[in-house]
C-alpha positions as CSV (number, residue, x, y, z in Angstrom):
1,M,58.7,84.9,-112.7
2,N,55.6,82.7,-112.4
3,R,52.0,83.9,-112.1
4,A,51.9,83.5,-108.3
5,N,55.0,85.6,-107.8
6,V,53.7,88.3,-110.1
7,F,50.4,88.4,-108.1
8,L,52.3,88.7,-104.7
9,V,54.5,91.5,-106.0
10,A,51.4,93.4,-107.2
11,L,49.6,92.9,-103.9
12,L,52.6,94.2,-101.8
13,A,52.9,97.2,-104.1
14,T,49.1,98.0,-103.7
15,L,49.4,97.7,-99.8
16,A,52.4,100.1,-99.9
17,V,50.5,102.7,-101.8
18,I,47.5,102.4,-99.5
19,G,49.8,102.8,-96.4
20,C,51.4,105.9,-97.9
21,N,48.1,107.5,-98.8
22,K,46.5,106.8,-95.3
23,E,45.6,110.2,-93.8
24,P,47.5,110.9,-90.5
25,K,45.8,112.2,-87.3
26,S,45.6,116.0,-87.5
27,A,48.2,117.9,-85.5
28,A,45.3,119.7,-83.7
29,N,43.8,116.4,-82.5
30,A,47.2,115.1,-81.3
31,S,47.9,118.4,-79.5
32,A,44.5,118.3,-77.8
33,T,45.1,114.7,-76.6
34,T,48.5,115.7,-75.2
35,E,47.1,118.8,-73.5
36,S,44.3,116.8,-71.9
37,A,46.7,114.2,-70.6
38,D,49.0,117.0,-69.2
39,A,46.0,118.7,-67.5
40,S,45.0,115.4,-66.0
41,M,48.5,114.9,-64.6
42,N,48.5,118.4,-63.2
43,I,45.3,117.7,-61.3
44,R,45.5,114.2,-60.1
45,Q,48.6,112.2,-59.1
46,L,48.6,111.5,-55.3
47,K,47.6,108.0,-54.1
48,A,47.7,108.7,-50.4
49,L,47.9,111.6,-47.9
50,K,51.4,112.7,-47.1
51,K,52.5,114.7,-44.0
52,V,55.9,116.4,-43.6
53,D,56.7,118.4,-40.5
54,V,58.6,121.5,-41.4
55,E,58.8,122.4,-37.7
56,V,57.7,120.3,-34.7
57,G,55.8,122.3,-32.2
58,K,56.3,122.2,-28.4
59,G,52.8,123.0,-27.2
60,Q,49.6,121.0,-26.7
61,L,48.9,118.0,-29.0
62,A,45.9,118.3,-31.3
63,A,43.5,115.3,-31.0
64,E,40.0,114.4,-32.1
65,G,37.4,116.6,-30.4
66,D,39.8,119.5,-29.9
67,L,39.2,123.0,-31.2
68,V,42.2,124.1,-33.2
69,F,43.3,127.5,-34.6
70,V,45.5,127.5,-37.7
71,T,46.9,129.6,-40.5
72,Y,47.3,128.0,-43.9
73,T,48.2,128.4,-47.5
74,G,46.8,126.1,-50.2
75,T,48.1,125.5,-53.7
76,L,47.6,123.2,-56.6
77,K,50.2,120.8,-57.9
78,D,51.7,123.4,-60.2
79,G,52.1,125.8,-57.3
80,T,49.2,128.0,-58.1
81,Q,47.8,129.5,-54.8
82,F,44.1,129.2,-54.4
83,D,43.6,130.4,-50.8
84,S,45.5,131.6,-47.7
85,N,44.8,133.3,-44.4
86,D,48.5,133.7,-43.6
87,I,48.5,137.3,-44.8
88,E,48.8,140.7,-43.2
89,G,45.5,141.4,-41.4
90,G,44.4,137.8,-41.8
91,S,42.5,136.0,-39.0
92,P,43.0,132.4,-37.8
93,L,40.7,129.6,-39.0
94,S,39.2,127.5,-36.2
95,F,37.4,124.2,-36.4
96,T,36.9,121.1,-34.2
97,I,38.8,118.0,-35.3
98,G,36.1,115.4,-36.0
99,G,33.4,118.0,-36.5
100,Y,33.3,117.5,-40.3
101,K,33.6,121.2,-41.0
102,V,36.7,120.9,-43.1
103,I,38.0,118.4,-45.8
104,P,39.0,114.9,-44.5
105,G,42.6,115.5,-45.4
106,W,42.8,118.3,-42.9
107,E,41.1,116.3,-40.1
108,I,43.6,113.5,-40.6
109,G,46.6,115.7,-41.4
110,I,46.4,118.1,-38.5
111,T,45.7,115.4,-35.9
112,G,49.0,114.8,-33.9
113,M,50.5,118.2,-34.5
114,K,51.7,120.3,-31.6
115,V,51.0,124.0,-31.0
116,G,53.7,126.0,-32.7
117,G,54.3,123.4,-35.4
118,T,54.2,123.8,-39.1
119,R,53.2,120.9,-41.4
120,K,53.0,120.4,-45.2
121,L,50.1,118.3,-46.4
122,E,49.8,116.6,-49.8
123,I,46.1,115.6,-50.0
124,P,44.7,113.3,-52.7
125,T,41.4,114.3,-54.3
126,N,39.4,111.7,-52.5
127,L,40.3,113.4,-49.2
128,A,39.7,116.8,-50.6
129,Y,36.9,118.0,-52.8
130,G,36.7,114.9,-55.0
131,E,34.9,114.9,-58.4
132,Q,32.9,118.0,-57.4
133,G,35.8,120.4,-57.1
134,Q,35.3,123.7,-55.3
135,G,34.5,126.9,-57.1
136,Q,36.5,128.0,-60.2
137,K,39.9,127.5,-58.7
138,I,39.8,123.9,-57.6
139,L,38.9,121.7,-60.5
140,P,37.1,118.3,-60.1
141,G,39.6,115.6,-59.2
142,A,42.3,118.1,-58.0
143,D,44.9,117.1,-55.5
144,L,45.6,119.8,-52.9
145,Y,48.8,121.0,-51.2
146,F,48.8,122.9,-47.9
147,T,51.3,124.5,-45.5
148,I,49.6,124.7,-42.1
149,K,50.7,126.3,-38.8
150,L,49.0,125.2,-35.6
151,L,48.6,128.3,-33.5
152,E,46.5,127.1,-30.5
153,V,44.4,124.2,-29.2
154,V,41.4,124.3,-26.8
155,K,41.3,120.8,-25.5
156,K,38.1,118.8,-25.4
157,G,36.5,119.3,-22.0
158,E,38.3,122.6,-21.4
159,E,36.1,124.8,-23.5
160,S,34.9,126.8,-20.4
161,M,38.3,127.2,-18.8
162,F,40.4,130.4,-19.0
163,D,44.0,131.0,-18.1
164,K,45.3,134.1,-16.3
165,R,48.7,135.4,-15.3
166,D,49.6,138.5,-13.4
167,I,52.1,140.6,-15.2
168,K,52.0,143.3,-12.5
169,I,50.4,143.2,-9.0
170,G,48.5,146.3,-8.2
171,S,48.4,148.0,-4.8
172,G,45.0,149.6,-4.7
173,A,41.4,148.3,-4.1
174,V,40.6,144.7,-5.0
175,A,38.1,143.9,-7.7
176,K,35.3,141.6,-6.5
177,D,32.0,140.1,-7.7
178,G,29.7,143.0,-8.2
179,S,32.4,145.7,-8.4
180,L,32.2,148.4,-11.0
181,V,35.6,148.7,-12.6
182,D,37.5,150.9,-15.1
183,V,40.0,149.1,-17.3
184,N,42.3,149.5,-20.3
185,Y,43.1,146.5,-22.5
186,T,44.6,145.1,-25.7
187,L,42.9,142.1,-27.3
188,K,44.8,139.8,-29.7
189,L,43.8,136.8,-31.8
190,A,45.6,133.5,-31.9
191,N,47.9,134.6,-34.7
192,G,49.0,137.7,-32.7
193,K,46.7,140.1,-34.6
194,V,45.5,143.0,-32.5
195,A,41.7,142.9,-32.9
196,D,40.9,145.6,-30.4
197,T,42.6,148.0,-28.0
198,R,41.4,150.6,-25.5
199,Q,44.4,152.4,-23.9
200,D,43.0,155.9,-23.5
201,L,43.6,156.7,-19.8
202,K,40.9,159.4,-19.9
203,K,38.3,157.1,-21.5
204,P,38.6,153.6,-19.9
205,V,36.1,150.9,-20.4
206,T,33.7,150.5,-17.5
207,F,31.9,147.3,-16.6
208,R,30.4,145.4,-13.7
209,I,31.9,142.1,-12.6
210,G,29.6,139.2,-12.2
211,P,26.3,138.0,-13.8
212,K,24.0,140.3,-11.7
213,L,24.1,143.4,-13.9
214,K,22.3,146.7,-13.3
215,E,20.4,148.6,-15.9
216,G,22.9,150.4,-18.2
217,D,25.8,148.1,-17.2
218,R,28.1,147.0,-20.1
219,V,27.9,143.3,-20.8
220,V,31.3,141.6,-21.2
221,P,32.2,138.0,-21.8
222,S,32.0,135.8,-18.7
223,G,35.7,134.8,-19.0
224,L,36.8,138.4,-18.9
225,S,34.5,139.2,-16.0
226,S,35.7,136.2,-14.0
227,G,39.3,136.8,-14.9
228,T,39.2,140.3,-13.4
229,V,38.2,139.1,-10.0
230,G,41.0,139.5,-7.5
231,M,43.0,142.1,-9.3
232,K,44.1,145.3,-7.5
233,E,44.0,148.8,-8.9
234,G,47.1,149.4,-10.9
235,G,47.5,145.7,-11.7
236,V,48.1,144.2,-15.2
237,R,46.8,140.7,-16.0
238,Y,47.1,138.5,-19.0
239,M,44.1,136.2,-19.9
240,R,43.6,133.5,-22.5
241,I,39.8,133.1,-23.1
242,P,38.2,130.4,-25.2
243,P,35.2,131.2,-27.5
244,I,32.5,129.7,-25.4
245,I,33.3,132.0,-22.4
246,G,34.6,134.8,-24.7
247,F,33.1,136.4,-27.7
248,G,31.4,133.2,-29.1
249,N,29.7,133.9,-32.4
250,S,30.2,137.6,-32.0
251,T,29.2,139.8,-34.9
252,N,32.0,142.2,-34.0
253,T,33.8,142.7,-37.3
254,A,37.2,142.9,-35.6
255,I,36.7,139.6,-33.7
256,P,35.8,136.7,-35.9
257,P,33.2,134.2,-34.7
258,N,34.6,131.3,-32.5
259,S,37.8,133.2,-31.7
260,L,40.3,132.3,-28.9
261,V,41.3,135.7,-27.5
262,F,44.3,136.9,-25.5
263,I,43.7,140.0,-23.3
264,E,46.2,142.1,-21.5
265,L,44.1,144.1,-19.0
266,T,45.1,147.0,-16.7
267,L,42.7,147.7,-13.8
268,R,42.5,151.4,-13.5
269,R,39.9,151.9,-10.8
270,V,37.5,150.0,-8.6
271,H,34.4,152.2,-7.9
C-alpha cells in the first residue's frame, strides 16, 4: 500500500471515530420539540371557515342587520369545551349581525341560517381571537369549533313590531287605552326558559294600559301594554315582544338585557 492510500485509510478512520463520538441531541430537547409541534397542531390547522348544517330550520332567514338569538357550545380542536349557554337554566345570547359584537366567524357563519336550524362552525383563528387569544381557555392562534342553534330572529326594520294571537276569546269587558286591568301571565325567553310567572288568582298583576299613567300605576313594557288592548275579560293571549318595546336593557335578573320575550297573558278583570 502506497503512502497516499495509507493517508486516506487513516483519514477515514479518524472521521468514523469523530462521528461515533458526536454527542446526540438530548431526549428532553427532542421531546420538547415534539410536544411543541403537537401543541401547535392542536391549536391551529384550519385554513378557511367551514359550515355544516346539522338541521336546516324552517323559520325566518338570518341576514345582516337582523337581531338573532342563539344557543351555542364552543370547543377546541381536541374537543375541550370552553363555553356554552346550552345548559339547564341558561339564557339565549343575542346580537345584531354586522354589529361587530361577536367574532367574525360567527357573523359570517350564522348568516343564512333559518330559525330552528342547527349549524356546526369550524372557525380558523384569523376569524376568531387571532394571536391575542381569549382568557386562559383560548390560547393565541387557536381555531374554534361551535355548534349553534338559531332560536329566533328580529328582522331589521321590525324592532318595534309585536305579534299577538288569541288562544281564548273572553266574554267580559273589553280592555282599552286607559283601562286599569288585572292579569296573570307566564313569560318565557327564546329558548323556552320560564323567566317569570304570575299565576296567583288572588294576587294578579295590575297595570294601566297606555302611556298616560297615573301616580302609583305600574309601568309595563309598551309592547305588553299595546298587546293587551282589545282583549276581553277571561281571554288568553299569546304575545311575542322584541327587546326595544319589551324589557330592553332591563336589570331584572330573571330577564337578561336585550331579550325577546314570549308572554301568555290571561285578562282577569277590567276595572
